[in-house]
RONU-514411 format. One record per residue (C-alpha): residue in one letter; x, y, z. Coordinates in steps of 0.2 Angstrom, whole numbers, plus 5000, padded with zeros to 4 digits. Each point is the difference from the previous one (the first is absolute). Example, Ala and Ser with C-alpha at 12.3 -4.5 7.8 and 13.67 -1.06 7.14 Angstrom:
BEGIN
A506249785039/S500650174997/
This chain:
BEGIN
X494651944885/X500149814999/X498849904990/X499649825005/X499749864988/X498649875002/X501249865002/X500750095016/X498549945010/X500549824995/X501850025004/X499550075017/X498949855004/X501349874995/X501450095009/X499150045016/X498949845002/X501349864999/X498949855005/X498249945001/X500149995019/X500550195001/X498650044987/X498749925011/X500750085015/X499850174992/X498249974996/X499649935017/X500950145008/X498850124990/X498549915007/X500650015018/X500450194998/X498250024994/X499449945017/X499249844993/X498849945014/X500049824994/X501849994995/X500649954983/X499349864988/X501049934986/X499149894987/X501049904987/X498749954987/X501049894988/X499149894987/X501649964990/X501850025005/X501150134992/X501249864994/X498649904993/X499450154991/X501750044992/X500249824995/X498349984992/X500250164991/X501649944992/X499249834996/X498550084991/X501150124990/X501049864994/X498449904995/X499450154990/X501750014991/X500049814997/X498250004994/X500550074983/X501049844997/X498949875008/X498149985002/X500249855013/X500250115016/X498749955012/X499250165008/X499049905013/X501749935007/X500550185003/X498450045008/X500149865012/X501850045004/X499450185004/X498649935011/X501249905010/X501050155004/X498550095008/X499950015019/X498349935004/X500150095017/X499750164991/X498149964998/X499250144991/X501550054990/X500349814996/X498249994993/X500450164990/X501649934993/X499249834997/X498750074990/X501250114990/X501149854995/X498549894995/X499350144989/X501650024990/X500149904984/X501750074993/X501750035006/X499850184997/X498550015011/X500949905013/X501450135000/X498750135004/X499249905013/X501749975008/X500250195002/X498350015008/X500349865012/X501750085005/X498950165003/X499049915013/X501549985011/X500150135013/X500750055017/X498950125010/X500650095016/X498550085009/X499850105016/X498650095010/X501050155003/X499650184997/X500049984981/X500450144987/X498850134992/X500050034982/X501150165003/X501249905011/X500249874986/X500550144988/X501150115012/X500749865011/X500049834993/X500650064983/X501350115007/X501649905002/X501050065015/X498650095008/X500550095016/X498349995008/X500549865013/X501850065002/X499450175006/X498949935013/X501449885006/X501250155001/X498850105010/X499849855012/X501950005002/X500150185003/X498649995013/X500849865009/X498649874998/X500349825005/X499249924985/X500150034981/X498450034991/X500549904985/X501249864996/X500450064982/X500550184995/X500950004983/X498449994989/X500749864989/X499249845007/X498650004987/X501449964987/X500049825009/X498549954989/X501050014984/X501249875007/X498649875002/X499050034984/X499850114984/X498250065004/X499450105016/X498350045005/X499550105015/X498350015008/X499950115015/X498850115010/X499950115015/X498649985013/X499150164993/X500149944982/X498549944992/X500949914986/X501649914997/X501550094993/X500949904987/X501750014991/X500749884987/X501949994995/X500849894986/X501850015004/X500549944983/X499450174993/X501550085009/X501249884990/X500150124985/X501750094998/X499250144990/X498750055013/X500250125014/X499149975017/X498750134996/X499649914984/X499249855010/X498250045003/X499649935018/X498550085008/X498949955015/X498149984997/X498449985010/X499449825000/X498349925006/X499150045015/X500749925016/X499249845006/X500150055018/X499850185004/X501149985015/X501549934991/X501750074998/X501649924994/X501049964985/X500149854989/X501549984989/X499949874986/X501549954990/X499849904984/X501249934986/X501149935014/X501949994998/X500349855010/X499349825002/X499050005016/X499649825005/X499349955016/X501749945006/X500850164996/X498750105009/X500249895015/X501850035000/X499850184998/X498850005016/X501349905010/X501650094994/X499350184999/X498350035006/X500349925017/X501550125003/X499250164994/X499550055018/X501249985014/X499549845008/X500750055017/X499350184999/X498550085008/X499050044984/X498549884998/X498450004991/X500850034983/X499149864991/X500749934984/X499049874991/X500649914984/X499049904988/X500449894985/X498549974990/X498950025015/X501149895011/X500750085016/X501949995001/X500649985017/X501250135007/X501149945014/X500250095016/X501550005012/X499449935016/X500950045017/X500049825004/X501249974986/X501250135007/X500049915017/X501049864991/X501450134998/X501749965008/X500550185003/X499450184996/X500550185001/X498850145001/X500650184998/X499350175002/X501050154993/X499450165009/X500550185003/X500450015019/X500450155010/X501949984996/X499849964982/X499649844990/X500049845009/X499749824996/X499149885012/X500349814997/X499149865008/X500849834996/X499349845004/X500849834999/X498849855002/X500949854993/X501450044988/X500549824998/X500449925017/X499150005017/X500250165009/X498950125011/X499050134991/X501150154998/X499350184999/X501250154998/X499450194998/X501350134995/X499950184994/X501350064988/X500250195003/X500550144988/X501949975003/X499849814997/X499050034984/X501250124993/X501449885002/X499049854994/X499050084986/X501050154994/X501849975005/X501650094993/X499850064982/X501749924996/X499549835007/X498450014990/X500950044984/X501249855003/X498449895003/X499350074984/X498550075009/X499150174997/X500450155010/X498750035013/X499850175008/X499749995019/X498450104999/X499249854991/X499949915016/X498650125005/X499350054983/X499649814996/X498650015013/X499349865011/X499749824994/X499749835007/X500549824994/X499849835006/X501049854994/X499749825004/X501449874998/X499649824996/X501349865002/X499549894985/X501249875006/X498949965015/X498350054993/X499549824999/X500549955018/X498649945010/X498750034986/X499049884990/X500349994981/X498450104996/X500450135013/X501850024994/X499550014982/X498750135004/X501250115009/X501349984986/X498750064987/X499650155011/X501850045002/X500349994982/X498650124996/X500450135014/X501949995000/X500950174997/X499950175007/X498750114992/X499850195001/X498350085004/X499550184999/X498450045010/X499649825000/X500249974982/X501449924991/X501450094991/X500749904986/X501249914996/X500649985018/X499949825006/X499749934983/X500749834995/X501550084991/X500250155011/X501350005014/X499950185005/X500849975017/X501449904993/X499649865012/X500549864988/X501650094996/X500650025018/X499249855009/X501449874998/X501350145000/X499650035018/X500449885014/X498749895007/X498249994994/X499450034982/X498750135001/X499550004982/X498450034990/X499449835000/X500049995019/X499250175004/X498250064999/X499950185004/X499350174995/X500650185002/X498750135002/X500250194995/X498750144997/X499850134987/X499850145013/X501249935013/X501449974987/X499850134986/X501749974994/X499749824996/X499250024983/X499749874986/X500950014984/X498850044986/X500349834992/X499449915016/X501749925001/X500350045018/X500450165010/X501150144993/X501849995006/X500150135013/X501050015017/X498349965009/X499849844989/X501749955005/X499750035018/X498449894999/X500949864992/X501550005011/X499050015016/X499149844995/X501749924995/X500750055017/X498649925009/X500249844991/X501850005005/X499550035018/X498849854999/X501449894993/X501250075014/X498849945013/X499749834992/X501949975000/X500250065018/X498749885006/X500749864990/X501850045007/X499350015018/X498849865001/X500449874986/X501850014996/X500650045018/X501049855006/X501049965015/X501850054995/X501149844999/X501750035006/X501349874995/X500949975017/X501249855000/X500350025018/X498249965005/X500249814996/X501750005008/X499250075016/X498649874999/X501349874999/X500950065016/X498450025009/X499649824996/X501749945005/X499950085017/X498249945003/X500649824996/X501450015012/X498950065014/X498849864996/X501449875001/X500550065018/X498349975007/X499349864990/X500149825007/X501249884993/X498749894992/X499450144989/X501750054993/X499549934983/X498850144999/X501350135003/X501149924986/X498550014988/X499950185004/X501850034996/X499949914984/X498550114995/X501050155005/X501449954988/X498849964986/X499250175002/X501750084999/X500449904985/X498450054991/X500150185005/X501750014992/X499449914984/X498550124999/X501150155001/X501149934986/X498549954989/X499350185002/X501650074994/X500249884986/X498250034994/X500250184999/X501649984990/X499249874989/X498550114996/X501250144995/X501049894989/X498549924992/X499350174995/X501750044994/X500349844990/X498250014993/X500350174994/X501749954993/X499249864990/X498750114992/X501250134996/X501349884992/X498649944988/X499650184995/X501950054998/X500349844991/X498650044988/X500750174997/X501849944998/X499549874987/X499050134991/X501550125000/X501249874995/X498949954985/X499950184995/X501950025001/X500249844990/X498850064987/X501050164999/X501749914998/X499349894986/X499350144990/X501750095001/X500849854990/X499150074984/X500350185004/X501550104994/X499450185001/X501050085015/X498550105005/X498949855001/X501249905010/X500150155012/X498250005002/X499949815003/X501450015012/X499050135009/X498549895001/X501149865007/X500750125013/X498250045005/X499649815002/X501549975010/X499750155011/X498349935004/X500849845006/X501150095011/X498650105008/X499049855003/X501549925009/X500250155010/X498249995006/X500249825004/X501450035012/X499050075014/X498849864999/X501349885007/X499649935017/X501350115009/X499550154989/X498249985005/X500249995018/X501150155002/X499150165005/X500850164993/X499550184996/X499750044982/X499050124989/X498449924994/X500050114984/X501749944995/X499649825002/X498450024990/X500950094986/X501349865000/X498749864999/X499050094986/X501650044990/X500449815001/X498349974991/X500250134986/X500449874987/X498549895006/X498850155000/X500650054983/X499749824994/X498349995008/X499650184993/X499650065018/X499850185003/X500850045017/X499450145011/X501150035015/X499450125014/X501350055012/X499950135015/X501050165000/X501149935014/X500849835001/X499249885011/X501249915012/X499649845009/X500849875011/X499649834994/X500649844992/X500350054982/X499949834993/X498249985006/X499550174993/X500749944983/X499049845002/X498450095002/X500250124986/X500749874988/X498549895003/X498750144997/X500950054984/X500049824994/X498249985004/X499650164990/X501049954985/X499149835000/X498350065000/X500350154988/X500749874988/X498349915002/X499050154997/X501050054985/X499749834992/X498150035004/X499950174993/X500950064985/X499950185004/X500649985018/X501550105005/X500849945016/X500450135013/X500949985017/X499950145013/X501249995015/X500050135014/X501050035016/X499250095015/X500650055017/X499450015018/X499949855000/X501149944986/X499049904987/X500049954982/X498449994990/X500049904984/X498649994988/X499749954982/X498650014987/X499949814997/X498449905003/X500250035019/X499349895014/X498249965002/X499050025016/X499849825002/X501949975001/X500550165009/X500149915017/X500949854994/X501550064990/X501150005015/X499549825005/X501349874999/X500049904983/X498650104993/X500350064982/X499150044984/X501549994988/X500249864987/X500649835006/X501950044996/X499950155011/X498849955013/X500849985017/X499050115012/X501650055010/X500550174993/X498850125008/X499949895016/X501950015002/X500050184994/X498850055015/X501049905012/X501650094994/X499150175002/X499449965018/X501849945004/X500550184999/X498550065010/X499150054985/X498549934990/X499449954983/X498250014995/X498950024985/X499250184999/X498249965000/X499650194998/X500750014982/X499349904986/X500050014981/X498550024988/X499549825002/X499950025019/X501549905003/X501450045012/X501750054993/X501150085013/X501149935013/X500550105015/X501749955008/X500350085017/X501949975000/X500350035019/X498750055014/X500050175008/X500949925015/X501449934990/
């Protein structure tokens, strides 16, 4: 038989309740499950902030220690400083604290008073639900993991009911209180109770390594008579708080968390949540449908079990995705066979894509669910709006952005939180063609139910759903729907925005016009009176002038196309010459250093080692020259078939000495099969060389800024279509510059390197082969900066 130590309760609380928001959610959920008639009320009564309490405690203790050596310490100054730290909004508690401070005449007394003041701080969560009897406090509240609610939920599932009787079922939500404070007091009563039922817990009692859980004496007791005989409900009071609850922080909690606890687009209503800070009502924002009317596109999905198996109905609406177009509405239904191919797929393919195996039966066992995603084009959000209206919309979008998951109308954490990208929207947005449907542009919710989706169960630690085949189906269904939305947006763009009349270069057209003009003039000459012959001659001169200008225009167009290619080639050559010259100089200097050192060495082994080093330096020069060759104008313009893997390996091999000198760790990720492309090799080299050069520069900057920094460069090759992705762990590119880095002459390098041509030319070179070069804005480092370039070598049609 296992025995449980008292500390296990503390470990459970700290492991299962990972944030203050989740702690409040658990306590609020308990009130809702109790059937509270008037909703839930949370009161923050804070007379002194936790940070001020700790700081004052340290100062008074230091004063007590210093008093042994000095009698000049002014206790009144300390008292006034304490008074300044009190929140006057606390009213009654402020008066109590004020009196306690004034009555203290020693530092020792002030220290005791400070503890009393800290004890005045409290958080109270109250409801008017069914309450708990004295017996229930003992047999339910004090039993961790009680199965009372789970049994009822299981019975509801078995009986096929449509609504779950409770939101919670694990019987551990009460441990949330220890996350918020060290002391817990519960005052509760049922309707037929004549007295309140009380229980007090000091969680610090459990922090004793020598005690077992049965050694902690916690017993419920009967309290005073109820003020209102018809009262039922529960009041949970938490004291000795663990966090600093300022008005600003409570306001932030209300905006970021409390406003999102209930599905803003769901059908549940009447669940009042009132939050007060020292008696002041804190506003909880609500999502208005009028705000969603500003969305540029949306997709609504209904996953259901049809007569022929599972099916997904999608309704896609495009209102204004960035250009003028009629409102587009499309409704489609993905049947079981489509869902099997789109969501499950062959196991071998899933393994290649590093996805979990999903059994086909999960398409049915996942159960029905709904979702609604609204897409906002931030780039045109301001169009046609006043500054105030735009800012209001921007603030709302910043608050509600993300896709959250709700069960029976109430939120499942952490889905849709600021750092949670459970649908991998940011990861794939720019990797896909066309519009970026990432978190900051989407406002959405996914609605599941405990009874409708019994296989979608929370992890015990509240960190999302358990990883099951059904959870994977839920996730991939929403991802699939986002892809369908993107496909429709791209389709409308191609059909209505990018569709242009095909221009066919036809040199015979101008020649034909000349012939028609000449024939017409000859006909006019035959019938025109002699006195008007001068007009005919003028027309003839105009015809000749037109022919001359048409010929010049054709020649100029051909010259401009040739000049554009040559300018791109020569600009690339110029930049590469500088890079190569720098490396040649460095290698030559290394070689000279080696030769000079050999003058004083007579040991054959040492000479051999030095000569080997010299050979390595000269090999580097040879490799760099070999890379330079395809960058010549003729080399750059010649299209040829080659293996992208081999070219990349050759380029990286030429940088080995440079990487070693910069202490760069190189990670190369190549596909199992070689990727063959048909392109101008020199332009591919130009793009890769430029990206490597940029990474080395900025990693050097980062290494100078951070002594512990270890530079790391990752290069990968992908197929279908062929692409190269390059990322580094340098400082990255901040959001304010992400749209400018490819602009001509824009650069953030030091003056000696600042030209602003490299990335501009690299992108032009990439597009010359039918590919593209862009900054992957779905991947960012710990500082929220972008650090990955995506180089599509050739397009799918190339």
